Each structure stands twice: as C-alpha cells, then as structure tokens.
N, C-alpha and C positions, 0 to 999 in steps of 0.2 A: 484239900483237893490235890495240892502240889505234892505232898508226901505220898498220897495214894498212887499218883502217876509215876513218881520216882520208884516206888516199891514195885509196881507192875512192870516197869522197864527193866529193873534189875532181875525180876523173875523170868523175863524173856530169855536171859542168857542161858541158865541151865536148861530151860525148856527147849530152846533151839539146839543146844548141845545134844540132848538125849534124842531129839528128832533126827539130827544128822547121823548119829550112830545107827539108829534103827534103819534109816534110809539106805546107808551104805551096806549094812548087813543084809537087808532084804534083796538089794540089787545083786549082791555077790552070792546069794543062796543057790541059784542055778549052777550046775556044773560047768566048768570052763569059763572062757571069757570071750570077748569080741573076736580076737585073733583066731581062736580055735573054731568059733562058728564060721568065720570067713574062710578058713582053710577047708573045713568040711564042705562048704558051699562050692568052692573052686573044684575040689576033687569030684563032687557029684556032677559037675559039668564037664569033667574030663580034662581040666586044665592042670598044668604042673604048678607046684608050689616051691618057691625059692626059700629053702629053710634058713639060709643065712640072713635073708631080709626079715623073716619072721622073728628070728632071734634078736636082731638089731632093734626091731620095733618093740619087742617085749622089754628089752633093757631101756630103750629110750623113754617109754611111758611108764616104767616102774611096775609092769605087770609080773615081773619075776620076783618082786619083793614080797615079804610076808604081808598078811592082811592088815595088821595094825600100822605098818609103815605106809601102806597105800592110803589108809584112812587119813593119817596125819598129813601126808603130802597134799591130799585133796582138801582137807579142812583148812590147813594153813594157807594154801593157795586162794581159797574163797575169801579168807579174811583180808588178803592182800588184793582182792579184786580180780584174781585169776580164776576163772571158772573151769579151766581145764581145756582139753582138746577133744573134739568129736572124731572118733575113728571112722564112722560111717560117712560123714560129710567131708572129712579131710580138711576141716576148718576149726578155728577156735570156737568154743561154745558160745561166746559172746556174739560172734558174727552170725552163727546159725540161728540163735534165738532172736537176735535183733532184726533179721530180715522178715520174720513172721509176726513180730510183736505188734506192729502198728495195725495190721489188718485184723488181728485178733481183738485188739482193744476197740477198734472201730465197730466191729460186728457186735461185740458184747455190750458196749455202751448203748448203741442204737436199739438193741434187743431189750435192754433194761428199760429204756425210755418208753418203748413200745408196750412193754408189759405193764408198767405203771399207769400210762395214759389210758389203756383199755380197762385194767383191773379196778382202778379206784372208783370211777363213776358207776360201773356195773355193780360192784360190791356194795357201795353205798345205797344204790337204788334197790337192790335185792333185799337189803336189811331193813330199809325204811318202808318197803311195800311187800312185807312178808306174806306169802301165800296168795299173792296176786298172779294174774296170768303172765305178767312180765317177769315175775320172780321164777315161776315154773319154767317159762321158756328159756330164760338166761341160765337157770340151773341145768336144764337139759343140755344146752350147748356146752356148759362147763364140764359136765360129765363126759361128753364126747371128746372134748379136748384132753381130759385126763386119760381117757381110755385109748386114745389113738397113739400108737408108737411113733416116735419122732422119725425113725428111718422110713416108715411106711408113708408118712405125710410128706417126707422129702422126696420120695419117688413120684408121688402124685403131683407135687408142685413142679418138679422138673419136667414132667410130661406136659402139664398145662402151660408152663412158661414157654416151652418150645413150640407147642402147637398153636397157641392163641396169641403169643406176644413175640415170637421169633427169637427169644433169648436163647443163646447157645447153652447146651446142657452141661451142667457141672461147672466148677471153678467159680472164681469171684471176678473175673474180667475176661474179655475176649482174648483168644489165643495170641493175637499180634501184639498185645500189651504186656505179656508175661516177660519178666526179667528186663523190662524197659524202664527208663527213668520216668518219674511222674510228670504228667502233662494233663491239659484240660480234657483231652480225649480219653486218657486212661481213667481219670476221675469219673467221667460220664459213664464209662463202661462199668466201673465198680458200683456206682449208684444204680445202674440198670440191673445188675445182678444181685445187689445187696438185699432187696426186699424178700427174696426167696428164703435165704437162711434166717432172716429176722422173723418171718412168719412161722417157719418151721420150729425154730428154737423157742420162740416166745409163746407158742400156743399152749403147751403144757404148763409152763410157768404162769401164764395169765390165768388159766383155768384154776390152778391150785390156789393162786393168790386171791382170786374172787371168792372161793369157798372159805378160805381162812378169814378174810376181812368180813365177810357176811356173818360168820359164826361169832367172831369177837365183838362186832358191833351190836349184834342181837343180844349178846350177854350183857353189854354195858347198858343198852336201852331198857333193860328190865330192872335196873337197880333203882334204889330209893332216891338217889340224888336227881335222877332224871324225872321221876314222878314229881318231886318237890319243885323242880324248875318249871315243869309244865303247869303246876298249880299256881305258880306266881305269874303266869302269863307270858313267859318267854316264847318267842317265835320258834317254830319247830326247826327251821333251817339253821338259825343261830344256835339253838340248843345242840343239835347234832354235830355241828362244826366245832363248837367251843369245848365240849366236854366228852361225850362218848367217843367221837371219832379220834380225839387226841389220845385217849386211853387204848383204843383199838389198834393204834399204830405201833405198839410196842414190839410186836413180832416182826414188822418191817425193819425196825432198827436192830433187833437182835440178829437178823439175817445178814447184817453187814460183814460179820465174821466169815461167812461162806461166799458172800457176794464178791469180795475183793479177789480171792483166788479164782473164782469162776470167770471174772473179766479177762484174766490172763490165759487160763487153760482152755476156755471155750468148750463147746459141746463136742466131745471127741468122736462119738459114733456118727453123729449127724454130719460132722466135718468130713469124715471118711466117705460117707455116702454122696455128699455134694462135691467132693474133691476140693475142699477149701484149703488154701495155703496158709493154715493157722497153726498154732503151736500144739493143738490137741493131737492130730495125727503124728506130728514130729515126736511127741512124748511116747506114744504107743510104739512107734518104730524103734525108738531108742531102747525101750524096755525089751522088745522082742529080740533085737540084735545085740543086747548086753553092752550097749554103748554107755558105760557106767558114768563117765564124767558128764555127759549131756543129760542123761536121765537124773542123776543125783543132784546136779546143780539146779535143774529146773524144779525138781520136787522140793528142794530146800527153799527156793524162791517162793513157791506156793505156800510152804509152811510159814515163812516169815510174813507173807500177806495175811494169812489166817490169824496169826497171833496179833498182828497190828489191828486187823479188822475187829477181833473180839474186844480189844481195849477201846477202840473208838465206839463200838456199840454200847459197851458198859457206861462210858462217860455220857453219851447221848441219852441213854435211858435214865440215868440219874438226873440229867438236866431237864428232861421233858416230863417225867413222871415223878411227882413229889412223894409217892409212896416208896420209892427206891432209894436207899442210902448206900453210899460207897463203902462205908466202914461197917455196915451191918447193924448200926445201933437202932434202937427202938425209937420211932418218932414220938414226940411228946405233944 
C-alpha cells in the first residue's frame, strides 16, 4: 500500500507539469492579452489611452517577454506560493480567490449533503420496491429533475422566493451585508438565501444519483450471493445494507475525483443567473478578459484537486471492495 501511494504521488508531478503547460497554452491561444483587450474597451468608450502606462504595465508583468519565459515565471511563482497578479481586479490572485472561496465551499458542501440525504433513501427504496407505484412516481420526479435546466429552475426559484418568502432576488445575502465583516445578522442573511442555490444546484445531481444508485443496486440484488443469503434466512434489511448496498456505492466513491474540484468551482452558469459571489463567475470573467494569471492559477488548483481526488477514490475503492486490487494482481 505504501509503495503504491508513493508511486502515485511521484506520478502526480509529471501529470501536473503537463497540465500546467496545456493550461497556459490554451489561455494564451486567443490573440492579444488582457492589456490589449483593456485598450480596445477604453477606445470603444471614447476614452484616451496612456501608451507610456501600458508599456510600463507590459514590462512590469512580463507580457513583453516570449511565451516560454512567461510560462516559467508563472510556474516558478506557483511553486513558491505566488499565484500571480490579477489585472482585472488589480489585486493578487490569492486575495481575489480567497474572498470568494469560503462562500463557494459552503454552498457546495451543503449541496452535496442535500444531494446525498435525498438520493440515498429514494434510490434504495426504488430498487427494493421495483415497479411499484412509489418507484414509478419517484422515477417520474427524477426524470423531471434531469430534464429541467438549472438556469430555468433558478429563475423560477428566484420568483417564488421573492413573491412568497420576501427574499431579495439574486445574491447570497442582503445588499447591506455585502463587503461587510461577518456578524450574526450577515450569517442569518446568508442562511436565508442559501436554500435557493442548494435546491437549484442539487436537483439535477440528486435525480442523476437516484437513477444510478437504483440501477447499481438492482444489478447487485439479482446476483447469486443475494439469493444464497435469502435462502439462509437473512433479514431483507440487513441483507441489502450489508452486501448489495456496499457494492453499489462504488460509483459514489469513484466520483470523489470530480467532487473535490466541483466543491471549489461551484456551478458556474447557475451562479451567474443567481448572482452568487462564488469562484465560478470569477473564472468565467477571467477567461473572457484573458486575465491569464487568475485563470491559470485557479485552473491549476482545480487540476491538483482532481488528481488528489482520483487517488483518494482509488484507495477507498480498494479498501471497501475486496474485488479491487491496487497492484492489479489476480485475487486467489
């Protein structure tokens, strides 16, 4: 086990190196850079441009250097903990991301808990009561959840929250608490607004998880070891909990690789519709404005979380499912 973990950790180094090169290349593919986009925007508004200031900024941030030099400056800075400088926000990347990270993690964690709490009992019930009226009804609701676009559900929830509950439309807190230090009133305002994005983001994920859990559990319930356990007189509730359910959870654990980065990135489109101050819209704006240090550093952070999440899921799968071997040897 230890040798496997060490081998996987060493493999992360070239993996992240290749990802960093691809990220930097893709961000630099559009013509021009942030300063050129900023100049074009100012000129379109009829404002004058100080060419000496633009030249100074280009030299200050290394935008006048060749591509490979810009990459090495960025990569070495990340290794030293310097994520670079955001041109659009006029702040270090660390401060820009840090201001939004807490709210993003809070929304994502609550959404994950909401998804699991709803999906697990419904998925188990649908599988153990196949073709019953309850199964048909819950399956129908699940299909509606999968078919409804998140942005459409977000608009409906905003209207209902404003009309029936008096909650201000958009955002994650009342306007008077924006950019204010944390207090009991601000926390209450966040909790008042939190249920809307949690339901909107969690609906499609819950519906999809119910269908996957039902399918996996039905597949396990039809296997011979379940028939043998029933023939020996094992109670149905204990049987489902001890064997088939444990095997059906493999896909939940395998999803950890994508779960960790999604906790940080959040639902981008939904966040834009709901005007949430999370990292998703920040990343979209950084890519649109070619704010390369902000976009590149954040994408690398997501890549690192993905690689770590895949390693964690592999280790948990090997620990939970005896059919899985880390080294790939045949079980005897």
